[in-house]
C-alpha positions as CSV (number, residue, x, y, z in Angstrom):
1,M,-12.2,21.8,-30.1
2,T,-14.1,20.6,-27.1
3,G,-17.2,22.7,-26.4
4,L,-16.7,24.7,-29.6
5,Q,-17.5,22.5,-32.5
6,V,-21.0,21.2,-33.1
7,V,-21.0,18.0,-35.1
8,C,-23.7,18.0,-37.7
9,G,-25.3,15.0,-39.4
10,A,-26.8,11.8,-38.4
11,G,-25.4,10.1,-35.3
12,T,-26.3,8.1,-32.3
13,E,-28.6,9.3,-29.6
14,A,-25.6,9.9,-27.4
15,D,-24.0,12.1,-30.1
16,S,-27.3,14.1,-30.4
17,R,-27.5,14.6,-26.6
18,R,-23.8,15.6,-26.4
19,Q,-24.4,18.1,-29.2
20,G,-27.4,19.6,-27.4
21,E,-25.4,19.9,-24.2
22,E,-22.5,21.6,-26.0
23,M,-25.0,24.1,-27.6
24,E,-26.5,24.8,-24.2
25,R,-23.0,25.5,-22.7
26,L,-22.2,27.7,-25.7
27,R,-25.5,29.6,-25.4
28,A,-24.8,30.2,-21.6
29,R,-21.3,31.4,-22.3
30,V,-22.5,33.8,-25.1
31,A,-25.4,35.0,-22.8
32,R,-22.9,35.8,-20.0
33,Q,-20.7,37.8,-22.3
34,V,-23.7,39.6,-23.9
35,R,-24.9,40.7,-20.4
36,R,-21.4,42.0,-19.6
37,F,-21.7,44.3,-22.7
38,G,-24.8,45.9,-21.1
39,F,-27.6,44.8,-23.5
40,T,-31.1,45.0,-22.1
41,D,-33.0,41.8,-21.6
42,A,-35.2,42.6,-24.6
43,D,-32.1,42.9,-26.9
44,A,-29.9,40.2,-25.3
45,D,-31.9,37.2,-26.5
46,R,-31.8,38.5,-30.1
47,V,-28.1,39.2,-29.9
48,V,-27.4,35.8,-28.4
49,D,-29.3,34.1,-31.3
50,D,-27.5,36.2,-33.9
51,I,-24.1,35.3,-32.4
52,L,-24.9,31.6,-32.3
53,D,-26.2,31.7,-35.9
54,A,-23.0,33.4,-37.0
55,W,-20.8,30.9,-35.0
56,N,-22.6,27.9,-36.6
57,T,-21.4,29.2,-40.0
58,F,-17.9,30.0,-38.8
59,T,-15.0,27.6,-39.6
60,F,-12.0,27.5,-37.3
61,D,-8.8,26.9,-39.2
62,P,-5.8,26.3,-36.9
63,E,-3.4,27.0,-39.7
64,K,-4.7,30.5,-40.1
65,A,-5.1,31.2,-36.3
66,N,-1.5,32.2,-35.7
67,G,-1.3,29.8,-32.8
68,A,-4.5,31.0,-31.1
69,K,-6.4,28.4,-29.2
70,P,-10.0,27.6,-30.1
71,E,-11.2,29.1,-26.8
72,T,-9.4,32.4,-27.5
73,V,-10.9,32.5,-31.0
74,L,-14.4,31.9,-29.5
75,T,-14.0,34.7,-27.0
76,G,-12.7,37.1,-29.7
77,F,-15.6,36.1,-32.0
78,I,-18.2,36.7,-29.3
79,T,-16.6,40.0,-28.3
80,N,-16.5,41.3,-31.9
81,R,-20.1,40.3,-32.5
82,C,-21.2,42.0,-29.3
83,K,-19.4,45.2,-30.4
84,M,-21.1,45.0,-33.8
85,A,-24.5,44.5,-32.3
86,M,-24.0,47.4,-29.9
87,R,-23.0,49.7,-32.8
88,V,-26.1,48.7,-34.7
89,L,-28.3,49.2,-31.6
90,I,-26.8,52.7,-31.0
91,S,-27.3,53.6,-34.7
92,D,-30.9,52.4,-34.6
93,R,-31.6,54.4,-31.5
94,A,-30.1,57.5,-33.1
95,R,-32.2,56.9,-36.3
96,D,-35.3,56.6,-34.1
97,T,-34.4,59.9,-32.4
98,R,-33.9,61.6,-35.7
99,Y,-37.1,60.4,-37.2
100,G,-39.0,61.0,-33.9
101,E,-42.6,61.7,-34.7
102,A,-42.7,59.3,-37.7
103,M,-41.8,56.5,-35.4
104,M,-44.6,57.4,-33.0
105,A,-47.0,57.6,-35.9
106,G,-46.3,54.0,-36.8
107,N,-44.9,54.6,-40.3
108,D,-42.9,51.7,-41.6
109,D,-39.2,52.0,-42.0
110,Q,-39.2,52.4,-45.8
111,T,-41.8,55.2,-45.7
112,M,-39.9,57.0,-43.0
113,R,-36.6,57.1,-44.9
114,R,-38.3,58.3,-48.1
115,D,-40.9,60.7,-46.8
116,V,-39.9,62.1,-43.4
117,P,-37.2,64.9,-43.5
118,M,-34.5,64.7,-40.8
119,Q,-35.2,67.0,-37.9
120,I,-31.8,68.7,-38.4
121,D,-30.7,69.9,-41.9
122,V,-27.0,69.3,-42.5
123,R,-26.8,72.2,-44.9
124,D,-27.7,74.6,-42.1
125,A,-24.8,73.2,-40.1
126,L,-22.4,73.7,-43.0
127,E,-23.6,77.3,-43.5
128,R,-22.7,78.1,-39.9
129,L,-19.0,77.1,-40.6
130,T,-16.4,79.7,-41.5
131,P,-15.3,79.7,-45.2
132,Q,-12.0,78.0,-44.2
133,E,-13.9,75.3,-42.2
134,R,-16.2,74.6,-45.2
135,L,-13.2,74.3,-47.5
136,V,-11.5,71.8,-45.1
137,C,-14.8,69.8,-44.8
138,E,-15.1,69.7,-48.6
139,A,-11.5,68.5,-48.9
140,I,-12.0,65.8,-46.2
141,A,-15.2,64.7,-48.0
142,N,-13.3,64.4,-51.2
143,G,-10.7,62.2,-49.5
144,V,-7.8,64.6,-49.6
145,P,-5.1,63.6,-47.1
146,R,-4.6,65.7,-44.0
147,Q,-1.0,66.7,-45.0
148,D,-2.2,68.0,-48.4
149,I,-5.0,70.0,-46.8
150,C,-2.6,71.5,-44.3
151,D,-0.1,72.4,-47.0
152,R,-2.9,73.8,-49.3
153,H,-4.4,76.0,-46.6
154,G,-1.1,76.9,-44.7
155,L,-2.1,75.1,-41.5
156,S,0.2,73.7,-38.9
157,W,-0.8,70.4,-37.2
158,Y,-1.8,72.4,-34.1
159,Q,-4.0,74.7,-36.2
160,W,-5.5,71.6,-38.0
161,D,-6.4,70.1,-34.6
162,E,-8.0,73.3,-33.4
163,L,-10.0,73.7,-36.7
164,I,-11.3,70.1,-36.5
165,A,-12.2,70.6,-32.8
166,G,-14.2,73.7,-33.7
167,I,-16.1,71.9,-36.5
168,R,-16.8,68.9,-34.2
169,S,-18.1,71.1,-31.4
170,R,-20.4,73.0,-33.8
171,F,-21.7,69.8,-35.2
172,A,-22.2,68.2,-31.8
173,A,-24.0,71.3,-30.6
174,L,-26.5,70.8,-33.4
175,G,-26.9,67.1,-32.6
176,L,-24.9,65.9,-35.5
177,H,-22.2,64.2,-33.5
178,E,-23.0,60.8,-35.0
179,W,-22.0,62.2,-38.4
180,L,-18.5,62.8,-37.3
181,K,-15.9,60.1,-37.8
182,D,-12.6,59.9,-36.0
């Protein structure tokens, strides 16, 4: 696993130098891929450090790799970690937007979550739905399968898609698009 495995433990000075060089090559590779994902400079260093920390605890097992080469595993690992970091960053930004003024006032995160109401009340959004849309939302929230909901409410697949599209557009218009799952 040339360039992928960092040997830990005591060794010669040459081993230590080689380990440092491998870590620098790995850091440069991760940094290039992080930049391709579009992270800002302020976020990129933190993301690179997080990925390297995770990689140092990762163990490559060729028997479980389905024939994947170590380089392919590393690329997939970095890509998946970048995607996770981007989702967290987007979620954090959405939270910051929701809590708006509390963030500007300098309240700590725990105080914000407890004491500051969201700027948009979800109950208000649900009240704006038709009775049928509310029943469908309730069934989805309770984990009822799509086919059962359609059968119970006499909906075709086309009507289901139209109903869900209407719910999504109403939620999106109220700024609740992040509450919607595919």
